[in-house]
C-alpha positions, 0 to 999 in steps of 0.5 A: 657744698661741693668740693671740686678737686683738680686732677693733674695729668700725672694723677690721671695717668697713674689712675689709668695705669693702675685701673688697667692693671686691675682690669686685667686681673679680673679678666675671665671671672665670668661676671657680666657686671665685671665685664661691663664695668671693665668696658666702662672704665670703672676701675679708673673712675674709682681710682680718680675719686680715691686720688681726689679724696687723698689729695684733700684729706691726706689719707693715703691711697692703697695701691696694693694688690687685692685680688678679692677686692678692698673689702669695701674700704678705701681708707681708714681713719682711727677705727672708721673705714671710708669707701669713696664711691665715684661715678661719672653721673652721680645722682645717688650715693648707692650701697648694694643691698647684698654688699658683704663688706661694708664701710662705716662711712661712704663718700660720693664723688663725681668724675668730670674728665672733661674738666679734669676734676672730681667733685666731692659731693657729700657723705653719709654713715652706713646706718643711715644709708642702710635705712634709705629707700632702694633703687635697682640699676640697669645692671639689675643690682638693688641698692640703698640710695640717697640723692647726692643733694641730700648728703652731709657736707664734706667739711664735716667729714674733713673736720673729723679726719683732722681730729684723728690726724695723729693716728695716720700722719705726723703732720697735718695736710695743708690742703685739708686745713684750707678745705675745712677753714 
């Protein structure tokens, strides 16, 4: 079951401002991939996905400066780390074979700017994703890949987050309760 999360103009503006700031922090790093990602607005796309996950789960987005990246984790719940992977055309949940930093769980999201929404498509654990077949992207990056339609449903993840709610929040998030119910 896909969970669609509306994104307000205010949240989109916040993602654009922060995404631009992150883009400028990486100018001149000399990486073709980084340059192509910056041109395509990948920081904004990723942030919009993180915001959607935050709005439903209640887990806070980390807006702090991280010149070396986020270490592969966007959120932490209890002892588990979660990485929200967002794409404009999310056919697969990808995990680069050469990834150094790995989260425990991966969420696939799809950004639909024309509809001002993010679709949370599903999630999977790192061990399952690491055993998945590989695909190579147009950028030449080889990834473990699971089709978006084969991912675990979001409500399973949100029920686990709710169980661990006390570890990062004093009050349960009403949107999470309605999404899980």
